[in-house]
LONU-95706 format. One record per atom (N, C-alpha, C): z, x, y. Coordinates in steps of 0.02 Angstrom, whole numbers, padded with zeros to 5 digits, always signed. Atoms other than C-alpha are relative to their C-alpha. Layout:
N
ZXY/...
//
This chain:
261
-00070-00017+00022/+04548+05640+03915/+00011-00051-00018/-00017+00056+00030/+04621+05524+03792/+00075-00012+00029/-00058+00011-00025/+04777+05445+03850/+00071-00004-00069/-00018+00026+00044/+04926+05437+03724/+00060-00043+00016/-00064+00029-00020/+05065+05314+03740/+00072+00020-00002/-00057-00039+00003/+05208+05401+03664/+00022+00076+00068/+00018-00057-00059/+05157+05554+03808/+00036-00044+00048/-00026+00026-00057/+05191+05425+03930/+00054-00030+00010/-00075+00017+00006/+05342+05349+03869/+00061+00059-00004/-00038-00059-00012/+05405+05525+03859/+00016+00035+00060/-00004-00028-00094/+05362+05570+04047/+00046-00038+00011/-00067+00043-00053/+05465+05424+04116/+00072+00018-00011/-00098-00034+00008/+05618+05465+04009/+00025+00066+00016/-00008-00052-00009/+05606+05646+04023/+00029+00011+00065/-00019-00023-00067/+05599+05638+04225/+00048-00043+00017/-00030+00041-00008/+05702+05495+04229/+00094+00033-00003/-00074-00062+00039/+05845+05605+04142/+00008+00053+00059/+00000-00052-00045/+05806+05738+04256/+00021-00026+00064/-00030+00037-00054/+05849+05625+04410/+00067-00014-00016/-00060+00009+00014/+05995+05567+04334/+00042+00039-00007/-00050-00057-00007/+06077+05714+04293/+00005+00039+00045/-00004-00054-00071/+06047+05828+04435/+00047-00052+00063/-00055+00007-00045/+06142+05686+04523/+00051-00034-00011/-00078+00033+00011/+06298+05671+04418/+00041+00006+00055/-00027-00049-00065/+06379+05776+04564/-00038+00002+00067/+00015+00005-00054/+06335+05734+04733/+00024+00021+00070/-00041-00012-00071/+06381+05776+04913/+00017-00084+00036/-00023+00056-00026/+06372+05585+04961/-00038-00047-00054/-00007+00041+00060/+06358+05438+04840/-00024-00078+00058/+00009+00057-00036/+06267+05275+04957/-00025-00063-00058/+00000+00019+00026/+06291+05121+04895/-00037-00084+00028/+00032+00057-00057/+06159+04983+04963/-00065+00011+00019/+00065-00012-00030/+05985+04988+05007/-00034-00016+00041/+00032+00020-00053/+05961+04913+05155/-00029+00048+00045/+00040-00040-00036/+05907+04974+05321/+00060+00064+00017/-00068-00061-00029/+06085+05081+05364/+00000+00042-00050/-00015-00048+00043/+06096+05133+05177/-00048+00055+00026/+00064-00050+00004/+05909+05206+05186/+00008+00054+00067/-00006-00030-00062/+05938+05284+05365/+00053+00045-00004/-00047-00066+00020/+06104+05373+05318/-00036+00056-00046/+00017-00043+00057/+06017+05441+05150/-00066+00045+00049/+00051-00032-00032/+05872+05512+05261/+00024+00062+00033/-00031-00070-00042/+05983+05613+05381/+00045+00045-00029/-00043-00024+00048/+06104+05651+05227/-00052+00053-00037/+00041-00035+00048/+05956+05718+05147/-00053+00046+00025/+00045-00055-00047/+05848+05792+05280/+00036+00062+00028/-00047-00053-00002/+06005+05910+05313/+00016+00053-00047/-00005-00044+00066/+05996+05988+05140/+00050-00030-00037/-00055+00017+00052/+06141+05876+05057/-00041-00024-00043/+00024+00041+00100/+06122+05802+04857/+00024-00070+00019/-00023+00037-00044/+06138+05630+04921/-00047-00056-00063/+00036+00054+00036/+06090+05466+04792/+00011-00056+00035/-00021+00077-00013/+06077+05285+04825/-00007-00040-00062/+00005+00013+00056/+06116+05164+04712/-00004-00102+00024/+00018+00046-00020/+06037+04986+04740/-00008-00070-00053/-00001+00058+00072/+06075+04826+04592/-00070-00045+00007/+00065+00048-00002/+05912+04737+04654/-00050+00033-00034/+00044-00034+00033/+05747+04790+04589/-00058+00022+00086/+00017-00010-00077/+05693+04806+04777/+00037+00017+00050/-00034-00029-00071/+05743+04905+04928/-00016-00035+00062/+00019+00005-00080/+05777+04859+05107/+00028-00061+00022/-00032+00042-00028/+05893+04725+05109/-00047-00063+00040/+00047+00084-00040/+05853+04567+05249/-00058+00031+00034/+00044-00021-00052/+05725+04680+05332/-00072-00036-00028/+00048+00045-00005/+05596+04598+05226/-00020-00058+00008/-00013+00057-00018/+05620+04438+05272/-00001-00010+00068/+00007-00002-00063/+05636+04459+05451/+00054-00073+00006/-00044+00085-00019/+05718+04271+05522/-00028-00043-00039/+00013+00072+00032/+05688+04125+05406/-00080+00008-00038/+00069+00003+00013/+05553+04208+05317/-00064+00031+00037/+00033-00033-00053/+05464+04270+05470/-00002+00071+00004/-00028-00039-00002/+05435+04431+05431/-00023+00065+00042/-00010-00023-00061/+05452+04506+05610/+00068+00030+00013/-00065-00015-00004/+05612+04619+05651/-00001+00015+00078/-00031-00007-00063/+05702+04633+05828/+00037+00060-00005/-00019-00079-00015/+05748+04824+05897/+00011-00011+00054/-00025-00003-00081/+05852+04843+06050/-00037+00075+00011/+00038-00054-00011/+05779+04993+06149/+00045+00057-00026/-00028-00068+00012/+05931+05111+06100/-00022+00014-00069/+00008-00023+00072/+05868+05110+05914/-00071+00012+00004/+00089+00005+00011/+05674+05119+05945/-00005+00086-00014/+00015-00069+00011/+05687+05330+05952/+00004-00002-00089/-00013-00012+00073/+05747+05277+05753/-00071-00010-00011/+00047+00025+00017/+05584+05190+05741/-00047+00045-00005/+00041-00037-00016/+05493+05309+05816/+00001+00066-00054/-00002-00044+00053/+05549+05446+05710/-00021+00003-00071/+00001+00021+00047/+05515+05359+05556/-00086-00028-00010/+00087+00023+00007/+05342+05309+05613/-00025-00076-00014/-00019+00069-00005/+05374+05138+05634/-00034-00026+00056/+00030+00041-00068/+05246+05041+05739/+00045-00062+00043/-00033+00058-00027/+05322+04931+05862/-00020-00023+00071/+00026+00027-00079/+05283+04824+06038/+00039-00022+00026/-00036+00049-00039/+05371+04769+06165/+00000-00055+00013/+00000+00091-00024/+05426+04585+06191/+00008-00022+00055/-00021-00005-00077/+05514+04594+06348/+00052+00060+00013/-00065-00047-00006/+05642+04713+06414/+00045+00015-00057/-00040-00002+00056/+05741+04772+06283/-00004-00016-00060/+00048+00045+00065/+05657+04678+06144/-00049+00026-00026/+00055-00009+00033/+05542+04766+06032/+00004-00024-00059/+00002+00045+00060/+05467+04688+05868/-00037+00061-00051/+00049-00067+00041/+05393+04794+05715/+00004-00057-00059/+00018+00050+00067/+05329+04699+05550/+00046+00039-00059/-00066+00000+00029/+05481+04692+05431/-00028+00023-00059/+00022-00036+00070/+05373+04760+05278/-00018+00064+00035/+00008-00069-00018/+05304+04921+05363/+00065+00022+00008/-00063-00042-00025/+05477+04952+05424/+00043+00020-00066/-00035+00014+00054/+05553+04921+05240/-00033+00072-00019/+00051-00052+00035/+05407+05045+05178/+00003+00071+00025/+00011-00060-00021/+05420+05182+05300/+00079+00019-00008/-00047-00003+00020/+05605+05180+05289/+00004+00041-00061/+00015-00027+00091/+05591+05215+05100/-00029+00054+00001/+00057-00042+00000/+05445+05316+05121/+00045+00073+00029/-00032-00040-00047/+05539+05423+05249/+00074+00043-00037/-00042-00037+00031/+05696+05454+05151/-00012+00031-00059/+00027-00038+00049/+05625+05486+04989/-00032+00065+00016/+00023-00053-00017/+05537+05618+05065/+00041+00051+00024/-00058-00038-00028/+05682+05686+05151/+00038+00037-00060/-00045-00004+00047/+05764+05704+04986/+00050-00053-00032/-00059+00034+00012/+05867+05561+04952/-00034-00042-00081/+00028+00028+00045/+05849+05497+04769/+00030-00074-00019/-00046+00059-00015/+05875+05303+04753/-00023-00021-00076/+00008+00032+00054/+05907+05217+04594/+00021-00071+00002/+00008+00081-00018/+05862+05028+04602/+00032-00022-00080/-00008+00029+00060/+05920+04916+04467/+00069+00034-00030/-00086-00028+00040/+06108+05004+04445/+00050-00046+00045/-00054+00020-00030/+06260+04911+04494/+00054+00057-00002/-00052-00036+00000/+06426+04989+04541/+00052-00058-00025/-00041+00045+00023/+06557+04906+04452/+00071+00023+00027/-00074-00022+00002/+06704+05020+04493/-00010+00058+00051/-00021-00072-00029/+06782+05185+04584/+00013+00044-00028/-00024-00063+00029/+06820+05343+04524/+00056+00024+00062/-00038-00011-00025/+06988+05378+04604/+00061+00084-00016/-00037-00039+00013/+07091+05528+04627/+00079-00016+00048/-00069+00037-00035/+07291+05503+04716/-00017-00015+00067/-00020+00032-00061/+07249+05409+04866/-00092+00025+00038/+00080-00045-00010/+07049+05472+04876/-00049-00039-00049/+00051+00014+00037/+06882+05391+04828/-00056+00060-00028/+00030-00059+00017/+06785+05522+04727/-00062+00000-00051/+00073+00016+00028/+06636+05443+04646/-00007-00077-00031/+00005+00052+00007/+06586+05295+04567/-00021-00032-00078/+00009+00041+00077/+06564+05167+04401/-00063-00021+00018/+00066+00019+00003/+06388+05129+04374/-00018-00036-00067/-00001+00020+00052/+06307+05034+04258/-00084-00057+00023/+00066+00045+00001/+06131+04929+04231/+00015-00057+00028/-00011+00040-00033/+06119+04780+04354/+00006-00065-00047/+00020+00048+00053/+06039+04671+04202/+00059-00014-00056/-00069-00008+00052/+06194+04723+04093/+00038-00044+00048/-00057+00035-00032/+06306+04644+04234/-00026-00072+00014/+00030+00085-00021/+06194+04482+04265/+00003-00035-00088/-00016+00048+00087/+06194+04455+04065/+00056-00014-00029/-00075+00001+00016/+06376+04483+04066/+00005+00022-00091/-00014-00047+00057/+06359+04601+03914/+00052+00044+00011/-00065-00047-00003/+06519+04713+03860/-00041+00069-00010/+00029-00074+00011/+06419+04890+03881/+00057+00033+00060/-00032-00045-00050/+06536+05016+03955/-00039+00045+00044/+00045-00032-00051/+06461+05110+04114/+00017+00095-00013/-00009-00074+00005/+06449+05295+04159/+00030+00015+00058/-00030-00029-00057/+06526+05396+04312/-00045+00051+00037/+00022-00065-00027/+06447+05489+04444/+00068+00026+00035/-00043-00008-00034/+06537+05596+04561/-00023+00040+00064/+00035-00006-00070/+06511+05606+04757/+00073+00037+00043/-00027-00038-00057/+06612+05712+04906/+00033-00055+00043/-00023+00048-00050/+06606+05561+04996/-00054-00079-00024/+00037+00078+00023/+06540+05361+04965/-00025-00032+00070/+00022+00030-00056/+06440+05251+05098/-00003-00052-00049/+00031+00052+00010/+06469+05068+05070/-00044-00018+00052/+00054+00034-00034/+06310+04988+05123/-00039-00059-00033/+00029+00070+00026/+06321+04835+05036/+00011-00062+00040/+00020+00057-00037/+06301+04715+05184/+00065-00063-00007/-00046+00057+00012/+06411+04561+05193/+00039-00024-00037/-00022-00012+00061/+06487+04579+05018/+00067+00052+00002/-00049-00057+00021/+06581+04744+05048/+00016+00014-00059/-00023-00007+00063/+06575+04775+04875/+00048+00030-00031/-00053-00049+00010/+06666+04947+04873/+00059-00008+00046/-00059+00003-00046/+06788+04912+05004/+00033-00041-00038/-00034+00035+00050/+06832+04778+04893/+00039+00010-00042/-00025-00029+00079/+06861+04863+04739/+00051+00045+00008/-00057-00033+00010/+06961+04968+04826/+00077-00017+00034/-00050+00064-00021/+07065+04844+04922/+00046-00016-00059/-00007+00049+00059/+07089+04761+04743/+00051+00045-00035/-00002-00039+00046/+07120+04909+04646/+00052+00068+00014/-00008-00063-00004/+07188+05053+04741/+00069-00032+00042/-00056+00008-00039/+07343+05092+04828/-00008+00008+00062/+00023-00023-00073/+07346+05120+05020/-00028-00054+00046/+00041+00033-00028/+07287+05028+05161/-00048+00030+00035/+00046-00016-00036/+07134+05011+05244/-00011+00021+00064/-00008-00010-00101/+07086+05082+05433/-00031-00047+00025/-00004+00063-00025/+07076+04913+05491/+00040-00013+00040/-00059+00022-00043/+07194+04826+05613/+00052-00018-00048/-00030+00032+00048/+07260+04723+05460/+00003+00041-00058/-00021-00053+00047/+07251+04869+05329/-00040-00049-00054/+00037+00026+00033/+07132+04742+05224/-00069-00007+00038/+00097-00001-00014/+06936+04692+05236/+00036-00085+00044/-00017+00059-00045/+06951+04544+05392/-00042-00031-00003/+00034+00068+00035/+06802+04459+05338/-00059+00007+00078/+00040+00010-00049/+06645+04424+05435/-00010-00045+00058/-00013+00063-00058/+06635+04314+05605/-00051-00030-00005/+00047+00037-00020/+06521+04196+05664/-00048+00039+00024/+00072-00045-00020/+06348+04253+05734/+00013+00022+00085/-00017+00010-00074/+06357+04322+05912/-00037+00076-00015/+00045-00075+00012/+06204+04464+05909/+00026+00059+00027/-00002-00035-00046/+06258+04555+06065/+00065+00040-00015/-00064-00055+00005/+06441+04592+06014/-00019+00044-00074/+00013-00006+00092/+06377+04607+05811/-00033+00069+00018/+00032-00056+00006/+06259+04759+05865/+00053+00048+00030/-00054-00052-00027/+06390+04853+05975/+00067+00014-00063/-00044-00030+00045/+06518+04821+05831/-00007+00039-00066/+00025-00037+00066/+06407+04864+05696/+00021+00100-00010/-00004-00091+00021/+06406+05063+05756/+00057-00004+00028/-00068-00023-00018/+06597+05057+05814/+00039-00005-00067/-00040+00010+00067/+06640+05000+05645/-00018+00049-00052/+00025-00054+00052/+06551+05139+05557/+00048+00044-00002/-00041-00062+00001/+06669+05260+05499/+00044-00003-00069/-00047+00011+00050/+06793+05307+05373/+00055-00048-00011/-00040+00051+00026/+06870+05167+05288/+00064-00003-00038/-00059-00003+00054/+06994+05232+05172/-00038+00063-00034/-00006-00075+00015/+06989+05427+05113/-00073+00004-00050/+00062-00002+00048/+06823+05467+05045/-00066-00049+00008/+00020+00070+00012/+06750+05306+05086/+00002-00040+00076/+00032+00013-00084/+06627+05265+05242/-00013-00082-00014/+00049+00052-00001/+06562+05101+05290/-00055-00004+00058/+00049+00012-00055/+06390+05061+05367/-00019-00072-00003/+00043+00069+00008/+06286+04915+05415/+00045-00037+00006/-00035+00052+00007/+06338+04743+05393/+00080-00011-00025/-00059+00000+00035/+06467+04802+05272/+00068+00026+00063/-00043-00036-00047/+06545+04900+05423/+00050-00068+00039/-00012+00076-00025/+06568+04719+05507/+00049-00035-00033/-00040+00048+00078/+06631+04621+05361/+00047+00023+00008/-00059-00039+00005/+06770+04754+05335/+00055-00023+00057/-00051-00021-00061/+06837+04769+05523/-00005-00075+00037/-00022+00077-00045/+06821+04572+05568/-00073-00026+00059/+00043+00025-00057/+06644+04588+05667/-00051-00055-00019/+00044+00081+00015/+06523+04435+05683/-00058+00016-00032/+00084-00008+00030/+06349+04435+05607/-00043+00000+00048/+00055+00000-00052/+06193+04471+05698/-00072-00033+00001/+00069+00029+00009/+06042+04401+05628/-00054+00060-00018/+00025-00039+00005/+05882+04473+05611/-00039+00044+00061/+00005-00060-00035/+05906+04611+05746/+00035+00050-00043/-00039-00042+00045/+05932+04776+05669/+00012+00068+00043/-00004-00053-00038/+05950+04909+05793/+00073+00022-00026/-00078-00020+00023/+06151+04907+05761/-00024+00039-00093/-00001-00016+00058/+06083+04940+05572/-00018+00069-00006/+00038-00066+00018/+05974+05086+05590/+00055+00053+00037/-00023-00054-00021/+06093+05162+05712/+00068+00019-00031/-00063+00001+00062/+06244+05128+05591/-00015+00070-00040/+00014-00052+00044/+06166+05230+05463/-00001+00062+00032/+00024-00059-00035/+06115+05374+05594/+00089+00014-00003/-00077-00026-00016/+06306+05379+05635/+00022+00004-00057/-00042-00017+00049/+06380+05373+05479/-00017+00066-00045/+00031-00063+00024/+06257+05519+05402/+00036+00072+00054/-00027-00051-00049/+06312+05621+05579/+00073-00001-00008/-00103+00009+00010/+06528+05585+05545/-00011+00045-00088/+00002-00040+00053/+06490+05649+05360/-00016+00059+00010/+00007-00072+00002/+06402+05790+05398/+00041+00041+00054/-00042-00027-00014/+06530+05842+05513/+00056+00020-00031/-00077-00017+00050/+06660+05833+05388/-00034+00063-00063/+00039-00023+00022/+06539+05928+05291/-00004+00081+00009/+00011-00067-00044/+06540+06065+05419/-00084+00008+00006/+00073-00016-00014/+06349+06040+05465/+00002-00083+00052/+00030+00052-00011/+06268+05931+05587/-00077-00013+00010/+00058+00032+00029/+06099+05843+05574/-00051+00027+00059/
//
């Protein structure tokens, strides 16, 4: 059967349009496609919620791709192994409490699992602002990442979400927008972004989960964004805290939505 270039083009446009318009209003919008964002999306979508994830880069996975210094192996502690197993990510015991997994397999499995659970991922999309109502985040202002990179004056579009998760890592992009542009204090000891501290893997892994919370009405933080907002240390290429943080963010939001995973 002959192939028509216009039909190919029309199929791409029509299907993408379906995805975009379906997610103009969602239960949860996640910003950042690293491990915590993907895990949060998996559990939320698996519970039947309408969820979208926005990643400014072409690729999904955050720091997992490169492991440590481009040695594409990651380390996960015992507590987070059940999450690896749920996604079917193969792992090996290195020594007590230390498990290793292939970084490429981990990213591929997290991404595939989240998509199959019902998460919709929009890559090459950047979030340039938040939608606010009095004292609450209610959505995102989005644009193409290449538009931002080129510095073009192109007006954005908006999406509405009952909850937003900032999973943008060290940069805390969404929290920073809220801090700079809206009234009110963040849910930190200082009322503002406290910044990431120097590496301390053990404390950072614990703090990542503890700091995963609603940081401003309607806005949650997960993964490294949680530590950077609350003043926790960095942890390097150990990813158990990231996985558990995404799971906790999802469960907390599901409780707010009146449902548990």
